[in-house]
C-alpha positions, -999 to +999 in steps of 0.1 A: +000+000+000+014+034-009+002+062+014-006+095-001+001+131+007-034+133-007-050+157+017-023+183+012-024+181-026-062+183-026-061+213-002-039+233-026-065+228-054-095+240-034-080+272-021-092+302-042-066+318-064-068+350-044-053+329-016-025+313-036+000+326-011-020+313+019+006+300+043+009+284+077+010+317+096-023+329+083-039+296+090-024+292+125-034+328+134-070+317+130-065+284+148-048+301+177-079+321+184-090+288+199-113+294+228-138+316+210-171+299+211-188+292+178-221+275+170-221+237+177-213+216+146-239+193+132-245+160+151-250+140+119-225+113+110-225+104+073-210+070+065-177+082+051-146+061+043-112+075+050-087+070+021-054+057+034-038+052+000-038+028-029-029-008-036-021-005-073-052+013-086-075+001-058-083+025-030-075+014+005-102+028+028-114+024+063-144+039+081-146+060+112-164+030+127-132+009+121-111+036+138-133+032+169-118-003+171-084+013+176-055+015+152-019+005+158+007+021+135+044+011+138+074+019+117+108+035+117+113+073+117+106+089+083+085+061+068+052+079+067+035+075+101+028+112+106+015+117+071-009+088+077-021+103+110-026+137+094-046+122+065-068+102+088-074+130+113-084+156+087-108+132+069-123+120+102-128+156+113-145+164+079-169+134+085-180+152+118-162+129+142-145+146+172-108+143+168-082+150+196-045+149+187-015+148+210+016+158+191+049+157+210+070+166+180+051+198+169+052+194+131+021+171+129-001+198+145+009+224+118+005+199+090-030+191+101-041+227+104-027+236+070-047+207+055-080+218+071-105+236+049-103+273+059-141+274+064-137+247+091-111+265+111-138+278+135-141+243+149-103+238+153-087+243+187-049+244+186-034+244+221+003+253+222+015+264+256+042+285+240+017+305+220-015+304+240-017+311+277-036+282+294-032+260+324-038+223+328-035+210+364-026+173+361-038+167+397-073+182+392-099+155+395-122+150+365-159+150+371-168+114+377-190+095+402-165+074+422-142+100+438-121+075+457-114+055+425-104+086+406-082+099+434-062+066+434-060+065+396-046+101+394-022+095+423-010+063+406-004+079+373+014+110+385+036+088+407+045+066+378+052+096+357+078+109+382+092+074+387+098+071+350+111+107+347+138+104+374+145+067+370+133+038+391+167+034+408+162+069+423+127+063+434+127+042+465+099+031+489+103+061+513+101+086+485+071+068+470+054+068+504+060+106+510+047+114+475+016+094+476+006+101+512+012+138+506-012+137+477-038+119+497-035+145+524-041+172+499-071+155+483-087+156+518-088+194+514-103+197+479-105+182+444-077+202+428-044+201+447-013+213+428+023+203+426+031+236+443+009+226+472+026+192+474+059+210+476+046+233+504+032+204+523+064+184+523+085+215+531+061+223+561+045+255+547+012+237+546+003+219+579-013+184+581-009+168+614-012+131+604+011+135+574+038+153+593+037+128+621+044+100+596+071+121+579+090+122+612+092+084+613+111+083+580+149+086+578+162+121+577+169+136+543+140+118+525+120+150+522+149+167+504+147+141+477+110+148+471+115+186+471+143+183+446+121+164+422+092+188+425+114+220+424+115+223+385+078+224+383+074+249+412+103+274+408+100+279+370+075+306+364+063+293+330+058+257+344+042+270+376+017+290+356+009+262+332+009+232+356+003+246+391-029+265+387-058+253+409-083+250+381-075+241+345-086+267+320-089+240+293-119+218+298-118+186+277-154+179+282-164+213+268-142+209+237-153+174+230-181+179+206-191+163+172-172+179+144-144+195+165-107+191+161-086+197+192-048+196+188-024+196+217+009+208+202+033+197+230+067+199+212+092+182+234+120+200+216+105+234+228+089+224+261+112+196+271+102+159+271+094+162+309+067+189+303+054+174+271+049+140+287+032+154+318+008+175+298+000+147+274-006+123+302-030+147+319-049+151+286-053+113+283-066+108+318-090+138+316-103+127+282-110+092+294-132+103+323-149+129+300-158+100+277-171+079+305-193+107+319-209+119+287-244+110+277-241+110+239-217+085+225-207+102+193-174+091+177-142+104+194-108+097+179-077+102+199-045+102+178-011+100+195+022+104+177+053+092+197+029+071+218+057+056+238+060+088+258+027+081+274+029+043+278+031+047+316-005+060+318-026+034+334-057+048+318-045+036+283-052+000+293-089+010+300-091+029+267-079-001+247-101-026+264-133-005+270-131+025+247-150+010+218-182+006+238-180+043+247-174+055+212-137+062+217-111+050+192-074+054+198-047+057+171-012+047+184+019+055+164+055+046+175+088+033+161+094-002+176+080-026+201+107-022+227+094+012+234+062-002+249+058-023+281+051-059+272+017-060+289+004-029+271+018-040+238-001-073+241-033-053+249-027-032+217-019-060+194-047-081+208-074-054+206-065-030+178-089-036+149-067-019+124-029-026+122-005-008+099+032-016+096+058+005+079+095-005+077+104-024+109+133-046+122+133-083+117+124-090+153+095-066+152+084-081+118+079-114+135+059-099+163+037-080+138+033-110+116+019-130+146-005-102+153-016-104+116-022-141+122+005-155+100+042-163+107+047-165+070+043-128+067+075-121+087+098-119+057+074-098+038+069-074+067+107-070+069+107-054+034+073-038+037+086-003+034+118-002+014+104+031+001+089+060+021+052+057+023+049+020+017+033-001+044+015-033+052-021-032+062-038-064+074-010-084+059-011-069+024+014-045+008 
């Protein structure tokens, strides 16, 4: 299958001649006016097939319904994964699905916006922390019935994020206990503690009798380790404004409407991988609980490039196993299987209804061949993308 730059070519032909010089800046200027409310898009969902590319002269198409069954995309850097994601997202958006994109690189976001019809930009929300001032508190509880369950989920995911960030060898039992018990103490106060409040609690600026009594029983110096790990998020003014506000100014549940396109441009090259990963993780968790609590199950597509950055998020397992019945489809894109924890990779290969492989290593080819249901495909998968844009879909080139 040869993937097209189809959307971008078509886009050039439908721009009026008076806008022949229409460029990224003029498009993005409109998209960056993101939180201006416009009339709700239509709730109708025509049966539209998304064109992935061609096998010879035959079109390769999938429907939005198939995307709801999840899509796994794997392949080396530069083989066409981002082009595929851009094509699918733009077409799904045009079919009135709600599309949410997490882009840790930064280029995919701009490519998608450039390809959107100018008349549809009023329904595009481009969230880039470096261009638009907003806050997203990763500790703020989403609106969901079982508060205790949500508290433990958020605590578990933020702890795993810090453990992965600083290395498991530097994250011992004492540090883990201080971190988690501190968060539980803060959640006794309200539903939106912040990393700054956790820093102040551990340092003694915020008093909590039970927590500080337990703190005294731990070896001396343990609190310094916690404070050192929280310091970058608290002392940096930009990070403090973006991550330590009590209430998030971006509400996923409000943006999640039929026919909307929400793009989180979280460039790790500009923000740092630390910040990009934390923001993306928060978006994933908040989106999942927003999907669970909604009344109308219209199609929602979550597309993630560089998916391995978020593989620690426990919520992803629930999305993969349960998302389909709530109308949520997830598109995962990454380079190789070693980037993903084995248990999560098994969930993905076992549950993804659409599997697309670009050029991969011999070892990954065998894994992918098994997921396609045929060991005989291994050799074929090894050479599936000798050329950029060639891939294997459901076992066919």
